[in-house]
N, C-alpha and C positions, 0 to 999 in steps of 0.2 A: 248686257252690252252686245251689240251686233258684231259680226265678223269684220265688217268694214271699219268699225271703231277700233277694234283690236289691231287690224292691219295698219291703221293710221298711227296708232301708238307705237307699234313695232318699227315702222318706217322712221318716225321722228326720233325714236330712241337710238336706232342704228346710226342715223345721221349725226346726232349729237355726240355719241360715243366716238365716232370717226373723227369729228372735229376736235374732241378732247385729245385723242391720241396724236393727231397731227400737230397740235399746239405745243406738246411737250417733248416730242421726239428730238433728241439731241440738244435739249435745253434744260436749264435749271429754272425753278420757279423764281429764283432771285434775278434771273435775266428778263423776266416779264416786265413790261411797262405797266403802269397803273391801269391803263385802259385794257390791256391784254388780260391782266389779272381779274378785272371786273367782268370781262366777257367770259372768262373761264369759270368764275364763280356763278354767273348767271346760268350758264349751260349746266353746271353741276346741280343747281337747284331744280332746273327743269327736268333733268334726268331723275332726280329723286321723286319729283311729282309723277313722272311717267311710270316709275317702278311701283309707286303706290297704286296707280290706276290698274296696272297689270295684276298686282296682288288682289285688288278688289275683284277683278275678273276671275281669277283663279278660285277665290273663295266662293264666288257665286255659281261656279260650275260643279 
């Protein structure tokens, strides 16, 4: 994987993690609307995908 690819993964991961934090600060999951919960879960899945990609990069180096 090229450095540019790693940078893109890191950037997206940071953005998604920030969005996750902002969505839960001062709230309970029970306060989420169905749409908010779906969005949260979608970001969570994407974060897991990106972590997998980072793991592949680490193993390849």
